[in-house]
C-alpha positions in Angstrom: 0.1 -0.2 0.2 1.3 3.7 -0.6 1.2 6.6 1.2 0.2 9.4 -0.9 0.4 12.1 1.7 3.4 14.6 1.6 6.3 14.5 3.8 6.0 16.4 7.2 6.9 20.0 7.4 9.8 19.1 9.2 11.5 17.5 6.2 11.3 20.7 4.1 11.7 23.6 7.1 15.2 23.9 5.9 14.3 25.2 2.1 11.9 27.7 3.1 11.9 30.8 5.3 8.9 32.0 7.2 6.6 34.5 5.9 5.0 37.0 7.7 1.9 39.5 6.1 1.1 42.5 8.1 -2.3 42.5 8.0 -3.8 46.2 7.1 -7.3 46.9 5.8 -9.6 43.9 5.1 -8.6 40.1 5.3 -9.0 39.6 1.9 -6.4 42.4 0.6 -3.8 40.3 3.4 -4.9 36.9 2.0 -4.1 38.1 -1.7 -0.9 39.6 -0.5 0.2 36.4 1.2 -0.7 34.2 -1.6 1.3 36.7 -3.8 4.5 36.1 -1.5 3.6 32.3 -1.5 4.2 32.8 -5.2 7.1 34.5 -5.2 9.2 32.8 -2.9 8.0 29.6 -5.1 7.3 27.7 -2.1 4.7 25.8 -3.7 6.6 24.9 -6.3 9.4 23.4 -4.5 7.1 21.7 -2.2 5.6 19.8 -5.2 8.7 19.1 -7.0 9.6 17.1 -3.7 6.7 14.9 -3.0 7.6 12.9 -5.7 10.8 11.7 -7.5 11.4 12.4 -11.0 13.9 10.1 -12.8 16.9 12.0 -14.2 15.8 11.1 -18.0 12.6 11.9 -17.4 13.6 15.8 -15.9 15.9 15.9 -18.9 12.7 15.2 -21.4 11.0 17.9 -19.2 13.0 20.4 -19.5 13.8 19.9 -23.1 10.2 20.2 -23.9 10.4 23.4 -21.9 12.9 25.1 -23.6 11.3 24.3 -26.7 8.0 25.8 -26.0 9.7 29.3 -24.6 11.8 29.4 -28.0 8.4 28.7 -29.5 6.5 31.3 -27.8 9.4 33.9 -28.5 9.7 33.6 -32.0 5.6 33.8 -31.7 6.1 37.3 -29.9 9.1 38.5 -32.5 6.3 37.8 -35.4 4.1 39.7 -33.1 6.3 42.2 -33.0 7.4 43.0 -36.2 3.5 42.6 -37.5 2.8 45.4 -35.2 0.1 42.9 -33.5 1.9 42.9 -30.5 1.8 46.8 -29.7 -2.4 46.4 -30.5 -2.6 43.6 -27.6 -0.7 45.5 -25.3 -2.6 48.7 -25.7 -6.0 46.2 -25.3 -4.4 44.6 -22.3 -3.9 48.3 -20.4 -7.4 49.5 -21.5 -8.5 46.6 -19.7 -6.4 47.2 -16.7 -7.6 50.8 -17.0 -11.7 50.1 -17.0 -11.0 47.3 -14.1 -8.7 49.7 -11.8 -12.0 52.6 -12.4 -14.7 50.1 -11.9 -13.2 49.7 -8.3 -12.5 53.0 -7.7 
Protein backbone atom coordinates (compact mmCIF):
# COMPACT_ATOMS: atom_id res chain seq x y z
CA UNK A 1 0.00 0.00 0.00
CA UNK A 2 1.40 3.40 -0.98
CA UNK A 3 1.17 6.48 1.16
CA UNK A 4 0.06 9.47 -0.94
CA UNK A 5 0.31 11.94 1.94
CA UNK A 6 3.06 14.52 1.54
CA UNK A 7 6.02 14.37 3.92
CA UNK A 8 5.80 16.43 7.12
CA UNK A 9 6.87 20.07 7.11
CA UNK A 10 9.99 19.27 9.15
CA UNK A 11 11.46 17.57 6.08
CA UNK A 12 11.24 20.88 4.19
CA UNK A 13 11.87 23.41 6.94
CA UNK A 14 15.50 23.98 5.90
CA UNK A 15 14.38 24.95 2.36
CA UNK A 16 11.73 27.51 3.30
CA UNK A 17 11.87 30.77 5.16
CA UNK A 18 8.83 31.85 7.19
CA UNK A 19 6.48 34.39 5.63
CA UNK A 20 4.77 37.07 7.65
CA UNK A 21 1.94 39.20 6.36
CA UNK A 22 0.93 42.35 8.13
CA UNK A 23 -2.86 42.55 8.23
CA UNK A 24 -3.78 46.00 6.98
CA UNK A 25 -7.23 46.82 5.74
CA UNK A 26 -9.45 43.90 4.83
CA UNK A 27 -8.76 40.21 5.29
CA UNK A 28 -9.18 39.61 1.54
CA UNK A 29 -6.43 42.10 0.77
CA UNK A 30 -4.09 40.45 3.27
CA UNK A 31 -4.89 37.01 1.86
CA UNK A 32 -4.14 38.24 -1.65
CA UNK A 33 -0.83 39.71 -0.44
CA UNK A 34 0.03 36.41 1.28
CA UNK A 35 -0.75 34.39 -1.86
CA UNK A 36 1.48 36.64 -3.95
CA UNK A 37 4.30 36.29 -1.40
CA UNK A 38 3.98 32.48 -1.52
CA UNK A 39 4.04 32.55 -5.30
CA UNK A 40 7.10 34.85 -5.44
CA UNK A 41 9.04 32.69 -2.98
CA UNK A 42 8.13 29.56 -5.01
CA UNK A 43 7.18 27.61 -1.90
CA UNK A 44 4.47 25.53 -3.55
CA UNK A 45 6.60 24.82 -6.61
CA UNK A 46 9.45 23.50 -4.48
CA UNK A 47 7.06 21.53 -2.29
CA UNK A 48 5.44 19.83 -5.29
CA UNK A 49 8.83 19.07 -6.83
CA UNK A 50 9.96 17.31 -3.66
CA UNK A 51 6.75 15.30 -3.22
CA UNK A 52 7.80 12.68 -5.72
CA UNK A 53 10.98 11.47 -7.35
CA UNK A 54 11.55 12.35 -10.98
CA UNK A 55 14.00 10.20 -12.88
CA UNK A 56 16.92 12.13 -14.33
CA UNK A 57 15.97 11.09 -17.87
CA UNK A 58 12.38 12.27 -17.34
CA UNK A 59 13.65 15.55 -15.89
CA UNK A 60 15.90 16.02 -18.93
CA UNK A 61 12.98 15.38 -21.31
CA UNK A 62 10.73 17.77 -19.38
CA UNK A 63 13.32 20.54 -19.37
CA UNK A 64 13.96 20.05 -23.08
CA UNK A 65 10.20 20.39 -23.77
CA UNK A 66 10.12 23.55 -21.65
CA UNK A 67 13.02 25.07 -23.60
CA UNK A 68 11.32 24.25 -26.90
CA UNK A 69 8.08 25.85 -25.68
CA UNK A 70 9.90 29.00 -24.50
CA UNK A 71 11.63 29.30 -27.88
CA UNK A 72 8.34 28.83 -29.70
CA UNK A 73 6.70 31.56 -27.63
CA UNK A 74 9.68 33.88 -28.17
CA UNK A 75 9.47 33.40 -31.94
CA UNK A 76 5.73 34.01 -31.84
CA UNK A 77 6.27 37.18 -29.81
CA UNK A 78 8.92 38.40 -32.27
CA UNK A 79 6.57 37.78 -35.20
CA UNK A 80 3.79 39.69 -33.44
CA UNK A 81 6.15 42.59 -32.70
CA UNK A 82 7.33 42.69 -36.32
CA UNK A 83 3.74 42.80 -37.60
CA UNK A 84 2.65 45.47 -35.11
CA UNK A 85 0.04 43.17 -33.57
CA UNK A 86 1.92 43.03 -30.24
CA UNK A 87 1.41 46.74 -29.57
CA UNK A 88 -2.30 46.44 -30.36
CA UNK A 89 -2.66 43.59 -27.87
CA UNK A 90 -0.70 45.46 -25.20
CA UNK A 91 -2.85 48.55 -25.72
CA UNK A 92 -5.99 46.43 -25.39
CA UNK A 93 -4.69 44.87 -22.16
CA UNK A 94 -3.83 48.30 -20.75
CA UNK A 95 -7.33 49.58 -21.56
CA UNK A 96 -8.88 46.60 -19.77
CA UNK A 97 -6.68 47.19 -16.72
CA UNK A 98 -7.62 50.87 -16.64
CA UNK A 99 -11.32 50.02 -16.96
CA UNK A 100 -11.02 47.48 -14.14
CA UNK A 101 -9.19 50.00 -11.95
CA UNK A 102 -11.83 52.62 -12.74
CA UNK A 103 -14.64 50.21 -11.81
CA UNK A 104 -13.04 49.57 -8.40
CA UNK A 105 -12.55 53.22 -7.51
